[in-house]
Z-matrix of the N, CA and C atoms (Angstrom, degrees):
N
C 1 1.442
C 2 1.518 1 108.49
N 3 1.325 2 116.21 1 137.91
C 4 1.457 3 120.56 2 175.65
C 5 1.525 4 109.43 3 -95.83
N 6 1.341 5 115.20 4 141.65
C 7 1.460 6 121.46 5 -178.51
C 8 1.529 7 109.24 6 -129.70
N 9 1.328 8 115.93 7 158.90
C 10 1.457 9 123.20 8 178.00
C 11 1.515 10 108.69 9 -106.12
N 12 1.337 11 117.11 10 126.93
C 13 1.461 12 121.90 11 179.44
C 14 1.515 13 110.33 12 -87.92
N 15 1.329 14 115.92 13 137.06
C 16 1.463 15 122.24 14 178.14
C 17 1.521 16 108.82 15 -125.55
N 18 1.333 17 115.65 16 133.95
C 19 1.453 18 121.89 17 178.65
C 20 1.516 19 111.85 18 82.04
N 21 1.327 20 116.33 19 166.59
C 22 1.453 21 121.00 20 178.97
C 23 1.520 22 112.36 21 65.81
N 24 1.314 23 117.01 22 -171.61
C 25 1.462 24 120.50 23 -176.59
C 26 1.527 25 114.11 24 -70.88
N 27 1.329 26 118.05 25 -17.06
C 28 1.462 27 120.89 26 -179.75
C 29 1.513 28 114.05 27 -93.36
N 30 1.323 29 117.09 28 10.56
C 31 1.463 30 121.39 29 -175.43
C 32 1.523 31 111.71 30 -52.26
N 33 1.333 32 116.01 31 125.26
C 34 1.450 33 121.81 32 177.28
C 35 1.524 34 114.86 33 92.34
N 36 1.335 35 117.52 34 -9.20
C 37 1.463 36 121.15 35 179.54
C 38 1.524 37 110.12 36 -73.03
N 39 1.318 38 116.61 37 143.86
C 40 1.457 39 122.30 38 172.40
C 41 1.520 40 106.43 39 -108.71
N 42 1.339 41 116.68 40 120.25
C 43 1.462 42 121.91 41 -176.70
C 44 1.517 43 110.13 42 -133.06
N 45 1.319 44 115.79 43 164.05
C 46 1.466 45 120.75 44 174.16
C 47 1.519 46 108.69 45 -84.00
N 48 1.320 47 115.98 46 141.25
C 49 1.455 48 119.81 47 179.09
C 50 1.506 49 111.38 48 -166.56
N 51 1.305 50 114.49 49 165.46
C 52 1.451 51 121.32 50 178.11
C 53 1.508 52 109.39 51 -161.06
N 54 1.306 53 117.08 52 174.73
C 55 1.457 54 119.91 53 -177.36
C 56 1.514 55 110.72 54 78.24
N 57 1.310 56 117.45 55 -149.84
C 58 1.460 57 121.60 56 -177.00
C 59 1.511 58 114.45 57 -99.32
N 60 1.350 59 117.09 58 -16.18
C 61 1.457 60 120.39 59 -177.88
C 62 1.530 61 110.60 60 -139.57
N 63 1.329 62 115.04 61 161.57
C 64 1.459 63 122.50 62 175.82
C 65 1.521 64 106.80 63 -131.70
N 66 1.325 65 117.52 64 136.85
C 67 1.457 66 121.70 65 174.77
C 68 1.522 67 107.49 66 -106.66
N 69 1.329 68 115.60 67 125.83
C 70 1.463 69 121.72 68 176.79
C 71 1.511 70 106.65 69 -125.21
N 72 1.342 71 115.92 70 116.70
C 73 1.472 72 122.34 71 -171.68
C 74 1.516 73 107.72 72 53.55
N 75 1.331 74 119.53 73 -120.28
C 76 1.463 75 120.74 74 -179.02
C 77 1.520 76 112.19 75 -101.34
N 78 1.332 77 117.66 76 13.07
C 79 1.462 78 120.50 77 -173.50
C 80 1.523 79 112.92 78 -110.98
N 81 1.310 80 114.79 79 146.33
C 82 1.452 81 122.67 80 -179.55
C 83 1.528 82 109.33 81 -105.02
N 84 1.319 83 115.38 82 131.70
C 85 1.471 84 122.90 83 178.53
C 86 1.518 85 108.34 84 -123.36
N 87 1.331 86 117.05 85 139.70
C 88 1.458 87 122.32 86 179.80
C 89 1.524 88 110.83 87 -111.19
N 90 1.328 89 115.52 88 143.32
C 91 1.460 90 121.10 89 177.60
C 92 1.515 91 110.13 90 -64.92
N 93 1.318 92 116.18 91 144.14
C 94 1.460 93 122.82 92 175.01
C 95 1.526 94 107.59 93 -121.81
N 96 1.318 95 118.14 94 169.59
C 97 1.468 96 119.94 95 175.59
C 98 1.530 97 112.67 96 -78.05
N 99 1.336 98 117.38 97 -1.42
C 100 1.464 99 122.16 98 -176.45
C 101 1.529 100 112.56 99 -79.11
N 102 1.324 101 115.45 100 153.54
C 103 1.462 102 123.31 101 172.18
C 104 1.520 103 107.16 102 -129.08
N 105 1.327 104 116.75 103 148.98
C 106 1.464 105 122.13 104 177.37
C 107 1.518 106 108.22 105 -133.03
N 108 1.317 107 115.53 106 146.47
C 109 1.464 108 120.74 107 179.91
C 110 1.525 109 108.73 108 -90.21
N 111 1.320 110 116.86 109 126.40
C 112 1.469 111 121.79 110 -179.70
C 113 1.515 112 108.59 111 -142.68
N 114 1.305 113 117.69 112 123.25
C 115 1.472 114 123.72 113 178.47
C 116 1.524 115 112.07 114 52.32
N 117 1.328 116 116.02 115 41.23
C 118 1.455 117 121.05 116 177.85
C 119 1.517 118 115.02 117 78.74
N 120 1.322 119 117.38 118 8.26
C 121 1.473 120 121.20 119 179.95
C 122 1.520 121 110.03 120 -122.13
N 123 1.319 122 116.27 121 149.12
C 124 1.459 123 121.49 122 172.59
C 125 1.520 124 107.41 123 -92.28
N 126 1.337 125 115.96 124 120.08
C 127 1.459 126 121.33 125 -178.45
C 128 1.516 127 110.25 126 -114.68
N 129 1.316 128 116.22 127 142.26
C 130 1.458 129 121.40 128 174.59
C 131 1.525 130 108.12 129 -69.13
N 132 1.321 131 117.83 130 141.31
C 133 1.459 132 122.98 131 -178.64
C 134 1.529 133 109.68 132 -97.76
N 135 1.328 134 115.61 133 133.67
C 136 1.466 135 122.81 134 173.65
C 137 1.519 136 107.75 135 -115.66
N 138 1.324 137 116.96 136 128.85
C 139 1.471 138 122.25 137 -178.53
C 140 1.525 139 110.64 138 -99.01
N 141 1.325 140 114.93 139 142.48
C 142 1.465 141 122.92 140 178.05
C 143 1.528 142 110.08 141 -66.40
N 144 1.316 143 115.63 142 135.27
C 145 1.468 144 120.01 143 174.66
C 146 1.511 145 108.42 144 -89.07
N 147 1.301 146 116.53 145 122.38
C 148 1.465 147 121.60 146 -177.60
C 149 1.526 148 112.18 147 -63.84
N 150 1.320 149 117.15 148 -26.94
C 151 1.466 150 120.04 149 -177.81
C 152 1.530 151 112.88 150 -94.62
N 153 1.318 152 118.39 151 13.47
C 154 1.459 153 120.59 152 -172.74
C 155 1.520 154 113.48 153 -66.40
N 156 1.323 155 119.49 154 -22.23
C 157 1.461 156 121.14 155 -178.39
C 158 1.522 157 113.13 156 -87.77
N 159 1.319 158 118.40 157 -16.02
C 160 1.455 159 120.77 158 -176.41
C 161 1.529 160 113.62 159 -58.14
N 162 1.355 161 120.51 160 -40.03
C 163 1.460 162 119.42 161 178.74
C 164 1.522 163 113.44 162 -65.63
N 165 1.318 164 117.87 163 -13.95
C 166 1.469 165 121.36 164 -178.75
C 167 1.516 166 112.14 165 -97.71
N 168 1.336 167 117.70 166 18.17
C 169 1.444 168 121.26 167 175.93
C 170 1.515 169 114.89 168 84.77
N 171 1.313 170 118.32 169 9.55
C 172 1.451 171 122.21 170 177.10
C 173 1.527 172 108.07 171 -111.70
N 174 1.292 173 115.96 172 148.75
C 175 1.456 174 119.71 173 179.53
C 176 1.503 175 112.24 174 -80.75
N 177 1.320 176 116.29 175 169.84
C 178 1.457 177 122.12 176 -178.97
C 179 1.522 178 111.59 177 -62.29
N 180 1.355 179 116.91 178 -24.54
C 181 1.456 180 119.40 179 -178.69
C 182 1.534 181 112.67 180 -80.24
N 183 1.339 182 117.01 181 -14.30
C 184 1.463 183 120.70 182 179.11
C 185 1.511 184 110.09 183 -83.17
N 186 1.325 185 118.25 184 138.15
C 187 1.453 186 120.61 185 179.93
C 188 1.521 187 111.78 186 -74.13
N 189 1.306 188 115.77 187 156.49
C 190 1.462 189 121.15 188 175.36
C 191 1.518 190 108.99 189 -73.93
N 192 1.308 191 115.52 190 164.06
C 193 1.468 192 120.84 191 178.33
C 194 1.507 193 109.98 192 -81.85
């Protein structure tokens, strides 16, 4: 399944994903109930988790890679 990433450095990317989360580069995105229309297709929206960098030794105030 292809999903649309919202927020964070991957904003606007269309990637393959499944399950409850998607990892794009070093960032974690979670599935939402939202859908967005892109190139004539309805894609599930995944939102960036603001705390996704904390497990990697960076604080919430540090941006993702």
